[in-house]
C-alpha positions as CSV (number, residue, x, y, z in Angstrom):
1,M,26.0,-37.5,24.1
2,K,27.5,-34.2,24.3
3,N,29.8,-34.0,21.0
4,K,26.4,-34.9,19.1
5,L,24.7,-32.1,21.2
6,F,27.4,-29.7,20.4
7,Y,27.3,-30.2,16.6
8,F,23.6,-30.1,16.4
9,C,23.9,-26.4,18.2
10,I,26.4,-25.9,15.7
11,L,24.0,-27.1,13.1
12,I,21.1,-25.1,14.3
13,F,23.1,-21.8,14.6
14,S,24.9,-22.0,10.9
15,L,20.7,-22.4,9.7
16,I,20.1,-19.2,11.6
17,S,22.7,-17.5,10.3
18,C,22.0,-18.5,6.6
19,K,18.8,-17.7,7.0
20,K,19.0,-14.0,8.3
21,D,22.1,-13.2,5.5
22,K,19.1,-14.7,3.0
23,E,16.9,-12.2,4.8
24,S,20.1,-9.2,4.9
25,K,20.2,-9.8,1.0
26,S,16.4,-9.9,0.0
27,E,16.6,-6.8,1.9
28,H,19.2,-5.0,0.3
29,L,17.6,-6.2,-3.0
30,K,14.2,-4.4,-2.3
31,E,15.7,-1.5,-1.1
32,S,17.9,-1.4,-4.0
33,R,15.0,-1.6,-6.2
34,I,12.9,1.2,-4.6
35,E,16.1,3.0,-5.1
36,N,15.9,2.6,-8.6
37,V,12.6,3.6,-8.8
38,H,13.2,7.1,-6.8
39,I,16.1,7.4,-9.3
40,L,13.5,6.9,-12.8
41,A,10.5,9.0,-11.4
42,N,13.2,11.5,-10.4
43,R,14.7,11.9,-13.7
44,Y,11.3,12.1,-15.3
45,L,10.7,14.9,-12.8
46,E,14.1,16.7,-13.9
47,L,13.2,16.8,-17.2
48,N,9.7,18.2,-17.2
49,R,7.6,15.1,-18.5
50,F,6.1,13.9,-15.3
51,S,4.7,15.1,-12.0
52,G,2.6,13.3,-9.7
53,V,2.1,10.2,-7.7
54,I,3.6,6.0,-8.3
55,L,2.3,3.5,-6.0
56,V,2.7,-0.1,-6.5
57,S,1.4,-3.2,-4.7
58,R,2.0,-6.8,-4.6
59,N,-0.3,-9.3,-3.3
60,N,-2.8,-6.3,-2.7
61,N,0.0,-4.7,0.0
62,I,1.4,-1.6,-1.0
63,I,5.1,-2.1,-1.3
64,Y,5.4,1.6,-2.5
65,N,3.7,4.9,-2.6
66,E,5.4,8.2,-3.5
67,S,4.5,11.9,-4.8
68,F,7.2,13.3,-6.9
69,G,6.5,17.3,-7.7
70,F,3.7,19.9,-6.6
71,A,0.0,19.4,-7.1
72,D,0.0,23.0,-7.5
73,Y,3.3,25.0,-8.9
74,E,2.1,28.1,-8.3
75,S,1.6,27.9,-5.0
76,K,4.1,25.3,-4.7
77,K,1.2,23.0,-3.2
78,P,3.1,19.1,-2.6
79,F,0.9,16.2,-3.1
80,S,-0.8,14.4,-0.7
81,D,-2.7,11.1,-0.2
82,K,-6.0,13.6,-0.8
83,S,-4.4,14.9,-3.9
84,I,-6.7,13.7,-7.0
85,F,-6.0,13.6,-10.4
86,K,-8.1,13.4,-13.7
87,I,-7.7,9.5,-14.7
88,G,-8.6,10.1,-18.7
89,R,-9.2,6.1,-19.9
90,I,-9.1,4.9,-16.6
91,S,-12.8,6.1,-16.0
92,E,-14.2,3.5,-18.2
93,L,-12.9,1.0,-15.6
94,I,-15.3,2.8,-12.8
95,T,-18.1,2.9,-15.5
96,E,-17.8,-0.5,-16.8
97,N,-17.8,-1.9,-13.0
98,M,-21.3,0.8,-12.2
99,V,-22.8,-1.0,-15.6
100,Q,-22.1,-4.6,-14.0
101,E,-23.2,-4.2,-11.2
102,M,-26.6,-2.5,-12.4
103,A,-26.8,-5.7,-14.8
104,N,-26.2,-8.4,-11.7
105,K,-28.9,-6.6,-9.8
106,G,-31.6,-7.3,-13.0
107,D,-31.5,-3.9,-14.0
108,F,-31.2,-5.0,-17.7
109,Q,-29.2,-7.6,-19.8
110,L,-25.7,-6.8,-21.2
111,S,-27.3,-8.6,-24.5
112,D,-30.2,-5.9,-24.7
113,S,-29.8,-3.2,-27.2
114,I,-29.1,0.5,-26.1
115,S,-32.1,1.5,-27.9
116,N,-34.4,0.1,-25.3
117,Y,-33.3,2.3,-22.4
118,I,-31.9,5.1,-24.7
119,P,-34.8,5.1,-27.7
120,E,-33.3,8.7,-28.9
121,I,-30.1,6.5,-30.6
122,K,-31.6,5.0,-33.6
123,T,-28.8,1.5,-33.4
124,D,-28.8,-1.8,-32.6
125,F,-25.7,-1.8,-30.8
126,T,-26.0,-3.9,-27.6
127,I,-24.9,-2.8,-24.1
128,N,-21.8,-5.5,-24.3
129,D,-20.9,-3.8,-27.7
130,L,-20.6,-0.5,-26.1
131,L,-18.6,-2.2,-22.8
132,S,-16.4,-4.4,-25.7
133,H,-15.9,-0.9,-27.8
134,N,-17.5,-3.0,-30.7
135,T,-19.3,0.0,-31.8
136,H,-16.7,0.8,-34.1
137,L,-18.3,4.7,-34.1
138,P,-16.2,7.6,-34.5
139,S,-14.5,9.4,-32.1
140,I,-15.8,12.7,-30.2
141,Q,-12.8,14.3,-31.8
142,Q,-13.7,12.9,-35.2
143,I,-16.9,14.5,-35.3
144,Q,-15.7,17.8,-34.1
145,Q,-14.1,18.0,-37.1
146,Q,-16.2,17.0,-39.5
147,N,-19.0,19.4,-37.5
148,P,-16.7,22.3,-36.2
149,E,-19.9,24.3,-35.7
150,L,-21.8,21.8,-33.2
151,K,-21.7,22.0,-30.2
152,Y,-21.3,18.5,-27.9
153,A,-24.1,16.5,-26.7
154,T,-24.1,12.6,-26.6
155,I,-26.9,12.0,-28.4
156,A,-26.4,14.0,-31.2
157,Y,-23.0,12.8,-31.7
158,V,-23.8,9.2,-31.6
159,N,-26.3,9.6,-34.2
160,L,-24.1,11.6,-36.3
161,G,-21.0,8.5,-35.8
162,L,-24.0,6.4,-37.3
163,K,-24.3,8.1,-40.5
164,S,-20.4,8.9,-40.7
165,S,-17.8,7.0,-42.5
166,E,-15.5,8.0,-40.0
167,T,-14.5,4.7,-37.6
168,S,-12.9,4.3,-34.6
169,E,-11.2,1.2,-32.9
170,S,-12.3,2.3,-29.3
171,S,-14.8,5.2,-29.3
172,D,-15.0,7.9,-26.3
173,L,-18.8,7.8,-27.6
174,D,-19.4,4.2,-26.6
175,Y,-18.7,5.1,-23.1
176,N,-20.3,7.9,-22.7
177,I,-23.3,6.2,-24.0
178,L,-23.0,4.0,-20.7
179,G,-22.9,7.1,-18.5
180,L,-26.3,8.1,-20.1
181,L,-27.9,4.0,-19.4
182,I,-26.7,4.3,-15.5
183,E,-28.7,8.0,-15.5
184,R,-31.4,6.4,-17.2
185,I,-32.1,3.8,-15.1
186,S,-30.8,4.9,-11.7
187,G,-33.0,8.0,-12.1
188,T,-30.1,10.4,-10.7
189,S,-27.0,11.9,-12.4
190,F,-23.8,10.2,-13.0
191,Q,-22.1,12.3,-9.9
192,K,-24.6,10.7,-7.7
193,S,-24.3,6.5,-9.2
194,I,-20.7,7.5,-8.5
195,Q,-21.0,8.6,-5.0
196,N,-23.2,5.1,-4.4
197,Y,-20.8,2.9,-5.9
198,A,-17.4,4.5,-3.7
199,A,-19.1,4.5,-0.5
200,N,-20.0,1.0,-1.7
201,L,-16.1,-0.1,-1.9
202,G,-15.0,2.6,0.8
203,L,-13.5,5.2,-2.0
204,E,-12.7,8.4,-0.5
205,N,-11.3,10.7,-3.1
206,T,-13.4,9.4,-6.3
207,Y,-16.2,11.7,-8.3
208,F,-17.4,13.1,-11.8
209,Q,-18.1,16.4,-10.6
210,K,-17.8,18.9,-7.4
211,Q,-15.9,21.2,-5.9
212,D,-12.6,20.2,-4.6
213,T,-9.7,21.9,-3.5
214,S,-7.9,18.6,-3.3
215,L,-7.8,18.0,-7.5
216,A,-4.3,18.9,-8.5
217,V,-3.7,21.5,-11.6
218,G,-2.8,20.2,-14.7
219,Y,0.0,21.1,-16.8
220,L,1.2,21.1,-20.1
221,Y,5.0,21.6,-21.2
222,N,5.8,23.5,-24.5
223,N,7.6,26.2,-26.2
224,Y,4.2,27.9,-26.4
225,R,6.0,31.4,-26.6
226,G,9.4,30.6,-28.6
227,N,11.4,31.0,-25.8
228,G,11.5,27.0,-25.5
229,D,10.0,24.6,-23.4
230,E,8.0,26.3,-20.7
231,L,5.2,24.7,-17.9
232,Y,2.0,26.6,-18.0
233,K,-1.8,25.7,-16.4
234,S,-4.2,23.6,-19.0
235,P,-7.4,24.7,-19.6
236,S,-10.2,23.0,-18.2
237,A,-12.1,20.5,-20.9
238,D,-15.6,20.4,-21.3
239,L,-17.3,18.0,-18.6
240,D,-20.3,16.6,-21.1
241,M,-17.6,15.5,-23.6
242,T,-15.0,13.8,-21.4
243,F,-18.4,12.5,-18.7
244,S,-18.4,8.6,-17.8
245,S,-15.7,7.8,-20.8
246,N,-12.6,10.1,-19.9
247,G,-14.2,12.5,-16.9
248,I,-13.9,10.8,-13.4
249,K,-11.4,11.9,-11.0
250,S,-9.6,9.8,-8.1
251,N,-6.2,9.1,-6.5
252,A,-4.0,5.7,-6.5
253,K,-4.8,4.3,-3.1
254,D,-9.2,4.8,-4.4
255,L,-7.6,3.0,-7.9
256,L,-6.0,0.1,-6.0
257,K,-9.4,-0.9,-4.4
258,I,-11.7,-1.3,-7.4
259,I,-8.9,-2.7,-9.1
260,N,-9.9,-6.7,-9.5
261,Q,-6.4,-8.5,-8.8
262,N,-7.6,-11.1,-11.6
263,K,-8.0,-9.3,-14.2
264,E,-5.2,-8.0,-16.5
265,L,-5.3,-4.4,-17.2
266,D,-3.0,-2.0,-19.6
267,I,-4.7,1.5,-19.4
268,Y,-2.7,4.5,-20.4
269,G,-2.9,7.5,-21.8
270,Y,-3.4,11.4,-21.5
271,L,-5.8,14.2,-21.3
272,E,-5.3,16.1,-24.6
273,N,-6.4,19.5,-22.9
274,D,-6.4,19.0,-19.3
275,G,-2.6,18.2,-18.7
276,F,-2.7,14.7,-17.1
277,S,-1.8,11.3,-17.8
278,Y,-1.6,8.2,-16.8
279,S,-0.8,4.5,-16.5
280,L,-2.7,1.8,-14.8
281,V,-1.1,-2.1,-15.0
282,N,-2.3,-5.1,-12.8
283,D,-0.6,-8.6,-13.6
284,P,-2.7,-11.0,-12.1
285,K,0.6,-13.4,-12.9
286,T,3.0,-11.3,-10.5
287,Q,-0.3,-10.2,-8.3
288,E,1.5,-6.7,-8.8
289,T,-0.3,-3.5,-9.7
290,I,1.5,-0.2,-10.5
291,I,-0.7,2.8,-10.8
292,I,1.0,6.4,-12.2
293,L,-1.0,9.0,-12.4
294,S,0.3,12.4,-13.2
295,N,-0.3,16.1,-13.9
296,R,1.5,16.7,-16.7
297,R,0.0,16.3,-20.2
298,H,3.7,14.4,-21.5
299,P,2.6,10.5,-21.9
300,V,4.9,9.4,-20.8
301,A,3.3,7.1,-17.8
302,K,3.4,4.1,-19.7
303,E,7.0,4.4,-20.2
304,I,7.7,4.6,-16.5
305,S,5.5,2.1,-15.7
306,T,7.4,-0.3,-17.6
307,A,10.3,0.5,-16.4
308,I,9.5,-0.1,-12.9
309,S,7.9,-3.5,-13.9
310,Q,11.9,-4.4,-15.3
311,I,13.1,-3.4,-12.0
312,L,10.6,-5.3,-9.7
313,Q,11.6,-8.2,-12.0
314,G,15.5,-7.1,-11.4
315,K,15.9,-6.8,-15.4
316,E,17.8,-3.4,-17.0
317,F,15.7,-0.4,-17.4
318,K,16.3,2.4,-19.5
319,L,16.8,5.7,-17.7
320,P,16.5,8.5,-20.1
321,L,19.4,11.1,-20.7
322,L,19.8,14.6,-18.9
323,R,19.2,17.5,-21.3
324,K,22.5,18.8,-20.2
325,P,25.7,19.4,-22.2
326,F,27.9,16.1,-22.5
327,D,31.4,16.5,-23.4
328,N,31.7,13.9,-26.0
329,D,34.6,13.1,-28.5
330,K,34.4,16.1,-31.4
331,K,36.1,13.4,-33.7
332,L,33.0,11.6,-34.0
333,L,30.8,14.1,-35.4
334,K,31.7,13.8,-39.1
335,E,30.8,10.4,-38.6
336,Y,27.0,11.5,-38.2
337,S,26.8,14.1,-40.7
338,G,25.0,12.8,-43.9
339,T,21.7,13.0,-45.1
340,Y,19.0,10.6,-43.7
341,A,15.6,9.5,-45.1
342,L,12.4,9.3,-42.8
343,N,10.4,8.1,-45.4
344,Q,10.2,8.2,-49.6
345,N,9.0,12.1,-49.2
346,M,11.0,12.9,-46.5
347,N,15.2,13.8,-46.4
348,F,16.8,15.9,-44.1
349,N,20.8,16.9,-43.8
350,V,22.8,16.6,-40.4
351,L,26.1,18.7,-40.7
352,N,29.5,18.9,-39.2
353,E,30.4,22.3,-38.3
354,N,33.0,23.9,-36.0
355,D,33.0,20.9,-34.1
356,S,29.0,20.8,-33.9
357,L,26.4,19.0,-35.3
358,F,23.4,21.1,-36.9
359,V,20.4,19.2,-38.3
360,I,18.8,21.5,-41.3
361,L,15.0,20.9,-41.3
362,G,13.2,22.9,-43.6
363,P,14.7,26.3,-43.5
364,N,15.7,25.9,-40.1
365,K,19.3,25.4,-39.4
366,V,19.0,23.4,-36.0
367,H,22.2,23.0,-33.2
368,L,22.3,19.7,-31.5
369,I,23.7,19.5,-28.3
370,P,25.2,16.3,-27.4
371,Q,24.1,14.4,-24.3
372,S,26.1,11.6,-24.6
373,D,28.4,10.2,-27.2
374,N,25.8,9.5,-29.8
375,Q,22.5,11.2,-29.0
376,F,21.7,14.8,-29.2
377,Y,18.8,17.4,-28.1
378,M,17.7,20.7,-29.4
379,E,17.3,23.0,-26.8
380,Q,13.8,24.6,-28.2
381,T,12.3,21.2,-28.3
382,D,12.0,18.1,-26.5
383,A,13.6,16.4,-29.3
384,S,16.4,14.4,-29.4
385,M,18.3,12.2,-32.0
386,R,20.1,9.2,-31.4
387,F,22.7,8.1,-34.0
388,L,23.1,3.7,-34.4
389,R,25.9,2.1,-35.5
390,D,25.5,-1.7,-37.4
391,S,27.6,-4.8,-37.1
392,N,30.8,-3.1,-39.1
393,N,30.4,-0.3,-36.6
394,L,29.2,2.2,-39.1
395,V,26.3,4.8,-38.5
396,K,23.7,3.8,-40.6
397,E,20.3,5.1,-38.6
398,V,19.3,7.8,-36.4
399,V,16.2,7.8,-34.0
400,L,14.4,10.9,-33.9
401,L,12.9,11.0,-30.2
402,N,10.2,13.4,-29.2
403,G,10.8,13.0,-25.3
404,F,10.6,9.5,-24.9
405,L,13.2,6.5,-25.3
406,D,12.2,5.1,-28.8
407,G,11.3,6.8,-31.5
408,D,11.1,6.6,-35.2
409,K,14.0,5.9,-37.2
410,A,15.4,7.7,-40.1
411,Y,18.1,5.5,-42.7
412,R,21.4,7.1,-43.9
413,L,21.1,7.2,-47.7
414,E,24.6,6.9,-49.6
415,K,26.9,9.3,-51.0
């Protein structure tokens, strides 16, 4: 009986030890993946392509929430939980929720024609057509190009768009019309409607228009003075133009509250003039949400969220190379020289001179600085070139990169 008890105790001890060992390995795995997210974010920060907040949740529980860089680079003001970003087309998610709420209360049917409520718009488009971007109206930018002298006004632009031959798969006018619908039905401003919406959900940092010192400063980063890429404050966009399609401000924690965890989402992009970019991914299968908000215009947020998803799944992920000189094998350079064709109408030459590579772009001869054995960057821009080999180890292609991990390919012409 004593022997049986002894072996039973040994068995229990072994099971507990195994469990602790598994928990230790799981915790180590979690820490290593979080460390990889840190490495990834800091690399993009160092390259001046990202500055902002990354939030990751699983089963609606935040497992990662960190900020990188500054909310204001002139004053060196750090980000905080209260820091607010312009969220671009993520605004559509909030506008859609507000419209759905009004429909649920019986204010209108989604199948109703928008002209029932905004008769100045002469169209049979339904509210559902607007929600699903099924109008194929031109974008605001397209109408601006056709009417450069006309000041923006939603109804005027819509009526011009109805007569235009230009089309867009997802016109920003669609959701600006929905913003007008919200105002007409509620009898209040769009900002007041968002306040009511935010109060119902317990949102603390979501609004359309107000004076707020917590709003991060948006930045652009390019060669605007001819001295190489530099960081500078972006101009402000027209609030009437961004309105309910692109104009809402929020932060990551508020956005997590508005997401329906059962709805697949993949929203990303950047604001052309406001210096902000964003990516919001929600996967109902894994119950994981990744939110990236940046006060840089560079649209790599989607690239970052893709890498984070790969990190969470334990897969390999791509890390952009540093833009620092790399001591590569000079014997390889002659293998990269030659003529390459981007398309039928555009060829360019890569030259090997004095142990350096150069690319001839029009009248310019640009030095290519090695950042690995097969990738080279251009000092005055965020552009790089990555040379690829075929199955016979011959250089046949070059990828033209413009601040991204991937780009267009050019094919080497036979001599």
